[in-house]
PDB file of N, CA, C and O in Angstrom:
ATOM      1  N   UNK A   1      -5.307  -1.681  15.428  1.00  0.00           N
ATOM      2  CA  UNK A   1      -4.253  -2.592  15.063  1.00  0.00           C
ATOM      3  C   UNK A   1      -3.346  -2.030  14.107  1.00  0.00           C
ATOM      4  O   UNK A   1      -2.189  -2.431  13.979  1.00  0.00           O
ATOM      5  N   UNK A   2      -3.919  -0.994  13.356  1.00  0.00           N
ATOM      6  CA  UNK A   2      -3.057  -0.381  12.245  1.00  0.00           C
ATOM      7  C   UNK A   2      -3.256  -1.072  10.898  1.00  0.00           C
ATOM      8  O   UNK A   2      -2.337  -1.054  10.079  1.00  0.00           O
ATOM      9  N   UNK A   3      -4.430  -1.690  10.627  1.00  0.00           N
ATOM     10  CA  UNK A   3      -4.445  -2.281   9.429  1.00  0.00           C
ATOM     11  C   UNK A   3      -5.669  -1.369   8.624  1.00  0.00           C
ATOM     12  O   UNK A   3      -6.466  -2.016   7.945  1.00  0.00           O
ATOM     13  N   UNK A   4      -5.795  -0.148   8.682  1.00  0.00           N
ATOM     14  CA  UNK A   4      -6.660   0.695   8.190  1.00  0.00           C
ATOM     15  C   UNK A   4      -6.902   0.532   6.487  1.00  0.00           C
ATOM     16  O   UNK A   4      -7.928   0.920   5.930  1.00  0.00           O
ATOM     17  N   UNK A   5      -5.880  -0.046   5.862  1.00  0.00           N
ATOM     18  CA  UNK A   5      -6.084  -0.378   4.534  1.00  0.00           C
ATOM     19  C   UNK A   5      -6.762  -1.664   4.364  1.00  0.00           C
ATOM     20  O   UNK A   5      -6.741  -2.103   3.214  1.00  0.00           O
ATOM     21  N   UNK A   6      -7.382  -2.394   5.288  1.00  0.00           N
ATOM     22  CA  UNK A   6      -7.746  -3.814   5.158  1.00  0.00           C
ATOM     23  C   UNK A   6      -9.430  -3.494   5.401  1.00  0.00           C
ATOM     24  O   UNK A   6      -9.928  -2.792   6.281  1.00  0.00           O
ATOM     25  N   UNK A   7     -10.030  -4.156   4.453  1.00  0.00           N
ATOM     26  CA  UNK A   7     -11.316  -4.363   4.829  1.00  0.00           C
ATOM     27  C   UNK A   7     -11.880  -5.139   6.052  1.00  0.00           C
ATOM     28  O   UNK A   7     -11.462  -6.286   6.210  1.00  0.00           O
ATOM     29  N   UNK A   8     -12.692  -4.689   6.844  1.00  0.00           N
ATOM     30  CA  UNK A   8     -12.899  -5.097   8.171  1.00  0.00           C
ATOM     31  C   UNK A   8     -13.331  -6.709   7.863  1.00  0.00           C
ATOM     32  O   UNK A   8     -12.953  -7.480   8.745  1.00  0.00           O
ATOM     33  N   UNK A   9     -13.876  -7.164   7.033  1.00  0.00           N
ATOM     34  CA  UNK A   9     -14.301  -8.614   6.531  1.00  0.00           C
ATOM     35  C   UNK A   9     -13.118  -9.444   6.545  1.00  0.00           C
ATOM     36  O   UNK A   9     -13.129 -10.601   6.965  1.00  0.00           O
ATOM     37  N   UNK A  10     -11.946  -8.772   6.021  1.00  0.00           N
ATOM     38  CA  UNK A  10     -10.683  -9.692   5.891  1.00  0.00           C
ATOM     39  C   UNK A  10      -9.941  -9.710   7.429  1.00  0.00           C
ATOM     40  O   UNK A  10      -9.398 -10.674   7.969  1.00  0.00           O
ATOM     41  N   UNK A  11     -10.076  -8.528   7.876  1.00  0.00           N
ATOM     42  CA  UNK A  11      -9.482  -8.618   9.306  1.00  0.00           C
ATOM     43  C   UNK A  11     -10.396  -9.443  10.261  1.00  0.00           C
ATOM     44  O   UNK A  11      -9.793  -9.964  11.200  1.00  0.00           O
ATOM     45  N   UNK A  12     -11.432  -9.608  10.211  1.00  0.00           N
ATOM     46  CA  UNK A  12     -12.454 -10.445  10.978  1.00  0.00           C
ATOM     47  C   UNK A  12     -12.243 -11.944  10.672  1.00  0.00           C
ATOM     48  O   UNK A  12     -12.365 -12.888  11.452  1.00  0.00           O
ATOM     49  N   UNK A  13     -11.879 -11.959   9.282  1.00  0.00           N
ATOM     50  CA  UNK A  13     -11.712 -13.504   8.940  1.00  0.00           C
ATOM     51  C   UNK A  13     -10.443 -14.027   9.337  1.00  0.00           C
ATOM     52  O   UNK A  13     -10.415 -14.996  10.094  1.00  0.00           O
ATOM     53  N   UNK A  14      -9.391 -13.503   8.918  1.00  0.00           N
ATOM     54  CA  UNK A  14      -8.079 -13.782   9.522  1.00  0.00           C
ATOM     55  C   UNK A  14      -8.109 -14.025  11.157  1.00  0.00           C
ATOM     56  O   UNK A  14      -7.754 -15.064  11.715  1.00  0.00           O
ATOM     57  N   UNK A  15      -8.511 -13.076  11.667  1.00  0.00           N
ATOM     58  CA  UNK A  15      -8.757 -13.586  13.341  1.00  0.00           C
ATOM     59  C   UNK A  15      -9.458 -14.546  13.630  1.00  0.00           C
ATOM     60  O   UNK A  15      -9.154 -15.220  14.614  1.00  0.00           O
ATOM     61  N   UNK A  16     -10.459 -14.831  12.937  1.00  0.00           N
ATOM     62  CA  UNK A  16     -11.368 -15.976  13.167  1.00  0.00           C
ATOM     63  C   UNK A  16     -10.617 -17.261  12.784  1.00  0.00           C
ATOM     64  O   UNK A  16     -10.321 -18.018  13.709  1.00  0.00           O
ATOM     65  N   UNK A  17     -10.289 -17.583  11.580  1.00  0.00           N
ATOM     66  CA  UNK A  17      -9.319 -18.741  11.388  1.00  0.00           C
ATOM     67  C   UNK A  17      -8.343 -18.965  12.162  1.00  0.00           C
ATOM     68  O   UNK A  17      -7.942 -20.121  12.297  1.00  0.00           O
ATOM     69  N   UNK A  18      -7.652 -17.735  12.949  1.00  0.00           N
ATOM     70  CA  UNK A  18      -6.382 -18.298  13.728  1.00  0.00           C
ATOM     71  C   UNK A  18      -6.939 -18.597  14.750  1.00  0.00           C
ATOM     72  O   UNK A  18      -6.484 -19.649  15.198  1.00  0.00           O
ATOM     73  N   UNK A  19      -7.958 -18.042  15.529  1.00  0.00           N
ATOM     74  CA  UNK A  19      -8.645 -18.587  16.685  1.00  0.00           C
ATOM     75  C   UNK A  19      -9.065 -20.014  16.502  1.00  0.00           C
ATOM     76  O   UNK A  19      -8.710 -20.912  17.265  1.00  0.00           O
ATOM     77  N   UNK A  20      -9.812 -20.177  15.490  1.00  0.00           N
ATOM     78  CA  UNK A  20     -10.439 -21.640  15.059  1.00  0.00           C
ATOM     79  C   UNK A  20      -9.044 -22.664  15.028  1.00  0.00           C
ATOM     80  O   UNK A  20      -9.247 -23.844  15.314  1.00  0.00           O
ATOM     81  N   UNK A  21      -8.012 -22.355  14.779  1.00  0.00           N
ATOM     82  CA  UNK A  21      -6.723 -23.269  14.796  1.00  0.00           C
ATOM     83  C   UNK A  21      -5.786 -23.123  15.917  1.00  0.00           C
ATOM     84  O   UNK A  21      -4.644 -23.574  15.997  1.00  0.00           O
ATOM     85  N   UNK A  22      -6.432 -22.435  16.757  1.00  0.00           N
ATOM     86  CA  UNK A  22      -5.981 -22.424  18.369  1.00  0.00           C
ATOM     87  C   UNK A  22      -4.601 -21.854  18.106  1.00  0.00           C
ATOM     88  O   UNK A  22      -3.639 -22.383  18.662  1.00  0.00           O
ATOM     89  N   UNK A  23      -4.417 -20.714  17.223  1.00  0.00           N
ATOM     90  CA  UNK A  23      -3.166 -20.019  17.058  1.00  0.00           C
ATOM     91  C   UNK A  23      -3.366 -18.740  17.965  1.00  0.00           C
ATOM     92  O   UNK A  23      -4.459 -18.313  18.338  1.00  0.00           O
ATOM     93  N   UNK A  24      -2.139 -18.204  18.254  1.00  0.00           N
ATOM     94  CA  UNK A  24      -2.167 -16.808  18.991  1.00  0.00           C
ATOM     95  C   UNK A  24      -2.475 -15.684  18.174  1.00  0.00           C
ATOM     96  O   UNK A  24      -2.264 -15.535  16.971  1.00  0.00           O
ATOM     97  N   UNK A  25      -3.063 -14.828  19.088  1.00  0.00           N
ATOM     98  CA  UNK A  25      -3.478 -13.529  18.258  1.00  0.00           C
ATOM     99  C   UNK A  25      -2.122 -12.948  17.627  1.00  0.00           C
ATOM    100  O   UNK A  25      -2.162 -12.313  16.573  1.00  0.00           O
ATOM    101  N   UNK A  26      -0.950 -13.181  18.292  1.00  0.00           N
ATOM    102  CA  UNK A  26       0.409 -12.559  17.612  1.00  0.00           C
ATOM    103  C   UNK A  26       0.351 -13.104  16.113  1.00  0.00           C
ATOM    104  O   UNK A  26       0.781 -12.428  15.178  1.00  0.00           O
ATOM    105  N   UNK A  27      -0.163 -14.268  15.959  1.00  0.00           N
ATOM    106  CA  UNK A  27       0.043 -14.701  14.618  1.00  0.00           C
ATOM    107  C   UNK A  27      -1.113 -13.871  13.550  1.00  0.00           C
ATOM    108  O   UNK A  27      -0.763 -13.526  12.422  1.00  0.00           O
ATOM    109  N   UNK A  28      -2.102 -13.689  13.923  1.00  0.00           N
ATOM    110  CA  UNK A  28      -3.131 -12.664  13.538  1.00  0.00           C
ATOM    111  C   UNK A  28      -2.614 -11.504  13.007  1.00  0.00           C
ATOM    112  O   UNK A  28      -2.803 -11.045  11.880  1.00  0.00           O
ATOM    113  N   UNK A  29      -1.913 -11.043  13.953  1.00  0.00           N
ATOM    114  CA  UNK A  29      -1.499  -9.713  14.064  1.00  0.00           C
ATOM    115  C   UNK A  29      -0.388  -9.575  12.580  1.00  0.00           C
ATOM    116  O   UNK A  29      -0.454  -8.819  11.611  1.00  0.00           O
ATOM    117  N   UNK A  30       0.449 -10.498  12.883  1.00  0.00           N
ATOM    118  CA  UNK A  30       1.644 -10.580  11.736  1.00  0.00           C
ATOM    119  C   UNK A  30       0.930 -10.881  10.499  1.00  0.00           C
ATOM    120  O   UNK A  30       1.263 -10.168   9.553  1.00  0.00           O
ATOM    121  N   UNK A  31       0.055 -11.736  10.273  1.00  0.00           N
ATOM    122  CA  UNK A  31      -0.655 -11.852   8.958  1.00  0.00           C
ATOM    123  C   UNK A  31      -1.174 -10.601   8.381  1.00  0.00           C
ATOM    124  O   UNK A  31      -0.822 -10.154   7.289  1.00  0.00           O
ATOM    125  N   UNK A  32      -2.223  -9.941   9.351  1.00  0.00           N
ATOM    126  CA  UNK A  32      -2.749  -8.784   8.866  1.00  0.00           C
ATOM    127  C   UNK A  32      -1.572  -7.646   8.682  1.00  0.00           C
ATOM    128  O   UNK A  32      -1.791  -6.891   7.734  1.00  0.00           O
ATOM    129  N   UNK A  33      -0.499  -7.417   9.336  1.00  0.00           N
ATOM    130  CA  UNK A  33       0.555  -6.597   9.054  1.00  0.00           C
ATOM    131  C   UNK A  33       1.145  -6.728   7.720  1.00  0.00           C
ATOM    132  O   UNK A  33       1.552  -5.762   7.074  1.00  0.00           O
ATOM    133  N   UNK A  34       1.187  -8.051   7.288  1.00  0.00           N
ATOM    134  CA  UNK A  34       1.656  -8.170   6.021  1.00  0.00           C
ATOM    135  C   UNK A  34       0.741  -8.137   4.767  1.00  0.00           C
ATOM    136  O   UNK A  34       1.161  -7.818   3.655  1.00  0.00           O
ATOM    137  N   UNK A  35      -0.514  -8.484   5.026  1.00  0.00           N
ATOM    138  CA  UNK A  35      -1.455  -8.127   4.246  1.00  0.00           C
ATOM    139  C   UNK A  35      -1.735  -6.639   3.884  1.00  0.00           C
ATOM    140  O   UNK A  35      -2.055  -6.262   2.756  1.00  0.00           O
ATOM    141  N   UNK A  36      -1.588  -5.900   4.888  1.00  0.00           N
ATOM    142  CA  UNK A  36      -1.728  -4.645   4.954  1.00  0.00           C
ATOM    143  C   UNK A  36      -0.574  -3.835   4.049  1.00  0.00           C
ATOM    144  O   UNK A  36      -0.778  -2.918   3.254  1.00  0.00           O
ATOM    145  N   UNK A  37       0.586  -4.399   4.381  1.00  0.00           N
ATOM    146  CA  UNK A  37       1.920  -3.731   3.873  1.00  0.00           C
ATOM    147  C   UNK A  37       1.847  -4.050   2.197  1.00  0.00           C
ATOM    148  O   UNK A  37       2.312  -3.253   1.382  1.00  0.00           O
ATOM    149  N   UNK A  38       1.155  -5.409   1.781  1.00  0.00           N
ATOM    150  CA  UNK A  38       1.183  -5.785   0.500  1.00  0.00           C
ATOM    151  C   UNK A  38      -0.111  -4.903  -0.179  1.00  0.00           C
ATOM    152  O   UNK A  38      -0.047  -4.598  -1.370  1.00  0.00           O
ATOM    153  N   UNK A  39      -1.051  -4.590   0.480  1.00  0.00           N
ATOM    154  CA  UNK A  39      -2.142  -3.920  -0.081  1.00  0.00           C
ATOM    155  C   UNK A  39      -1.672  -2.500  -0.131  1.00  0.00           C
ATOM    156  O   UNK A  39      -2.133  -1.859  -1.075  1.00  0.00           O
ATOM    157  N   UNK A  40      -0.940  -1.930   0.590  1.00  0.00           N
ATOM    158  CA  UNK A  40      -0.603  -0.358   0.431  1.00  0.00           C
ATOM    159  C   UNK A  40       0.677  -0.283  -0.286  1.00  0.00           C
ATOM    160  O   UNK A  40       1.137   0.858  -0.313  1.00  0.00           O
ATOM    161  N   UNK A  41       1.388  -1.196  -0.882  1.00  0.00           N
ATOM    162  CA  UNK A  41       2.325  -1.143  -1.664  1.00  0.00           C
ATOM    163  C   UNK A  41       3.764  -1.183  -1.118  1.00  0.00           C
ATOM    164  O   UNK A  41       4.738  -1.170  -1.870  1.00  0.00           O
ATOM    165  N   UNK A  42       3.852  -1.231   0.177  1.00  0.00           N
ATOM    166  CA  UNK A  42       4.852  -1.123   1.108  1.00  0.00           C
ATOM    167  C   UNK A  42       5.960  -2.575   0.859  1.00  0.00           C
ATOM    168  O   UNK A  42       7.173  -2.604   1.066  1.00  0.00           O
ATOM    169  N   UNK A  43       5.095  -3.668   0.371  1.00  0.00           N
ATOM    170  CA  UNK A  43       5.909  -4.991   0.147  1.00  0.00           C
ATOM    171  C   UNK A  43       5.228  -5.390  -1.202  1.00  0.00           C
ATOM    172  O   UNK A  43       4.242  -4.890  -1.744  1.00  0.00           O
ATOM    173  N   UNK A  44       5.931  -6.306  -1.548  1.00  0.00           N
ATOM    174  CA  UNK A  44       5.531  -7.139  -2.750  1.00  0.00           C
ATOM    175  C   UNK A  44       5.729  -8.684  -2.884  1.00  0.00           C
ATOM    176  O   UNK A  44       6.837  -9.206  -2.764  1.00  0.00           O
ATOM    177  N   UNK A  45       4.723  -9.294  -3.110  1.00  0.00           N
ATOM    178  CA  UNK A  45       4.779 -10.819  -3.287  1.00  0.00           C
ATOM    179  C   UNK A  45       5.993 -11.189  -4.116  1.00  0.00           C
ATOM    180  O   UNK A  45       6.616 -12.231  -3.913  1.00  0.00           O
ATOM    181  N   UNK A  46       6.326 -10.280  -5.086  1.00  0.00           N
ATOM    182  CA  UNK A  46       7.154 -10.834  -6.172  1.00  0.00           C
ATOM    183  C   UNK A  46       8.735 -10.605  -5.543  1.00  0.00           C
ATOM    184  O   UNK A  46       9.672 -11.199  -6.077  1.00  0.00           O
ATOM    185  N   UNK A  47       8.927  -9.840  -4.550  1.00  0.00           N
ATOM    186  CA  UNK A  47      10.009  -9.795  -3.847  1.00  0.00           C
ATOM    187  C   UNK A  47      10.384 -10.865  -2.891  1.00  0.00           C
ATOM    188  O   UNK A  47      10.087 -10.919  -1.698  1.00  0.00           O
ATOM    189  N   UNK A  48      11.254 -11.916  -3.761  1.00  0.00           N
ATOM    190  CA  UNK A  48      11.411 -13.479  -3.171  1.00  0.00           C
ATOM    191  C   UNK A  48      12.051 -13.010  -1.511  1.00  0.00           C
ATOM    192  O   UNK A  48      11.527 -13.601  -0.568  1.00  0.00           O
ATOM    193  N   UNK A  49      12.954 -12.161  -1.247  1.00  0.00           N
ATOM    194  CA  UNK A  49      13.671 -12.212  -0.181  1.00  0.00           C
ATOM    195  C   UNK A  49      12.814 -11.728   1.071  1.00  0.00           C
ATOM    196  O   UNK A  49      13.006 -12.139   2.216  1.00  0.00           O
ATOM    197  N   UNK A  50      11.797 -10.758   0.688  1.00  0.00           N
ATOM    198  CA  UNK A  50      10.895 -10.362   1.502  1.00  0.00           C
ATOM    199  C   UNK A  50       9.916 -11.227   1.861  1.00  0.00           C
ATOM    200  O   UNK A  50       9.599 -11.362   3.043  1.00  0.00           O
ATOM    201  N   UNK A  51       9.225 -12.033   0.684  1.00  0.00           N
ATOM    202  CA  UNK A  51       8.385 -12.921   0.914  1.00  0.00           C
ATOM    203  C   UNK A  51       9.072 -14.076   2.077  1.00  0.00           C
ATOM    204  O   UNK A  51       8.550 -14.375   3.151  1.00  0.00           O
ATOM    205  N   UNK A  52      10.481 -14.659   1.486  1.00  0.00           N
ATOM    206  CA  UNK A  52      10.693 -15.569   2.624  1.00  0.00           C
ATOM    207  C   UNK A  52      10.877 -14.965   3.838  1.00  0.00           C
ATOM    208  O   UNK A  52      10.547 -15.732   4.742  1.00  0.00           O
ATOM    209  N   UNK A  53      11.259 -13.934   4.217  1.00  0.00           N
ATOM    210  CA  UNK A  53      11.556 -13.619   5.603  1.00  0.00           C
ATOM    211  C   UNK A  53       9.984 -13.440   6.169  1.00  0.00           C
ATOM    212  O   UNK A  53       9.804 -13.844   7.318  1.00  0.00           O
ATOM    213  N   UNK A  54       9.114 -13.008   5.634  1.00  0.00           N
ATOM    214  CA  UNK A  54       7.624 -13.015   6.354  1.00  0.00           C
ATOM    215  C   UNK A  54       7.332 -14.518   6.366  1.00  0.00           C
ATOM    216  O   UNK A  54       6.827 -14.927   7.411  1.00  0.00           O
ATOM    217  N   UNK A  55       7.512 -15.241   5.588  1.00  0.00           N
ATOM    218  CA  UNK A  55       7.099 -16.621   5.874  1.00  0.00           C
ATOM    219  C   UNK A  55       7.722 -17.250   6.869  1.00  0.00           C
ATOM    220  O   UNK A  55       7.140 -18.116   7.522  1.00  0.00           O
ATOM    221  N   UNK A  56       9.032 -16.879   7.117  1.00  0.00           N
ATOM    222  CA  UNK A  56       9.624 -17.581   8.126  1.00  0.00           C
ATOM    223  C   UNK A  56       9.238 -17.042   9.652  1.00  0.00           C
ATOM    224  O   UNK A  56       9.358 -17.747  10.653  1.00  0.00           O
ATOM    225  N   UNK A  57       8.746 -15.646   9.659  1.00  0.00           N
ATOM    226  CA  UNK A  57       8.384 -14.932  10.835  1.00  0.00           C
ATOM    227  C   UNK A  57       6.712 -15.761  11.162  1.00  0.00           C
ATOM    228  O   UNK A  57       6.319 -16.139  12.266  1.00  0.00           O
ATOM    229  N   UNK A  58       6.076 -15.855  10.042  1.00  0.00           N
ATOM    230  CA  UNK A  58       4.613 -16.535  10.340  1.00  0.00           C
ATOM    231  C   UNK A  58       4.766 -17.932  10.489  1.00  0.00           C
ATOM    232  O   UNK A  58       3.769 -18.535  10.887  1.00  0.00           O
ATOM    233  N   UNK A  59       6.113 -18.786  10.188  1.00  0.00           N
ATOM    234  CA  UNK A  59       6.221 -19.781  10.683  1.00  0.00           C
ATOM    235  C   UNK A  59       6.692 -20.061  12.112  1.00  0.00           C
ATOM    236  O   UNK A  59       6.479 -21.088  12.756  1.00  0.00           O
ATOM    237  N   UNK A  60       7.363 -18.981  12.495  1.00  0.00           N
ATOM    238  CA  UNK A  60       7.905 -18.777  13.868  1.00  0.00           C
ATOM    239  C   UNK A  60       6.976 -18.865  14.827  1.00  0.00           C
ATOM    240  O   UNK A  60       6.999 -19.530  15.863  1.00  0.00           O
ATOM    241  N   UNK A  61       5.956 -17.970  14.302  1.00  0.00           N
ATOM    242  CA  UNK A  61       4.605 -17.549  15.284  1.00  0.00           C
ATOM    243  C   UNK A  61       3.637 -18.700  15.171  1.00  0.00           C
ATOM    244  O   UNK A  61       2.639 -18.588  15.884  1.00  0.00           O
ATOM    245  N   UNK A  62       3.711 -19.658  14.510  1.00  0.00           N
ATOM    246  CA  UNK A  62       2.781 -20.711  14.314  1.00  0.00           C
ATOM    247  C   UNK A  62       3.201 -21.846  15.365  1.00  0.00           C
ATOM    248  O   UNK A  62       4.339 -22.294  15.504  1.00  0.00           O
ATOM    249  N   UNK A  63       2.036 -22.225  16.087  1.00  0.00           N
ATOM    250  CA  UNK A  63       2.123 -23.007  17.204  1.00  0.00           C
ATOM    251  C   UNK A  63       1.896 -24.912  16.258  1.00  0.00           C
ATOM    252  O   UNK A  63       0.998 -25.244  15.484  1.00  0.00           O
ATOM    253  N   UNK A  64       2.738 -25.504  16.612  1.00  0.00           N
ATOM    254  CA  UNK A  64       2.446 -26.877  16.184  1.00  0.00           C
ATOM    255  C   UNK A  64       2.456 -28.002  17.271  1.00  0.00           C
ATOM    256  O   UNK A  64       2.216 -29.168  16.955  1.00  0.00           O
TER     257      UNK A  64
END
């Protein structure tokens, strides 16, 4: 999945909670990609524009 910077327990937890809430694997992938980018320093939660863009992407991938 390309999330080598994340602990396997985080990856498993995100995938499990996404499945529990009957969301698609695409949402789990997007969440994990974002967490990996934050962990590796490629993105910052303090960058409000990037944060809002990511939140919008995650909301679009969420089934209601």
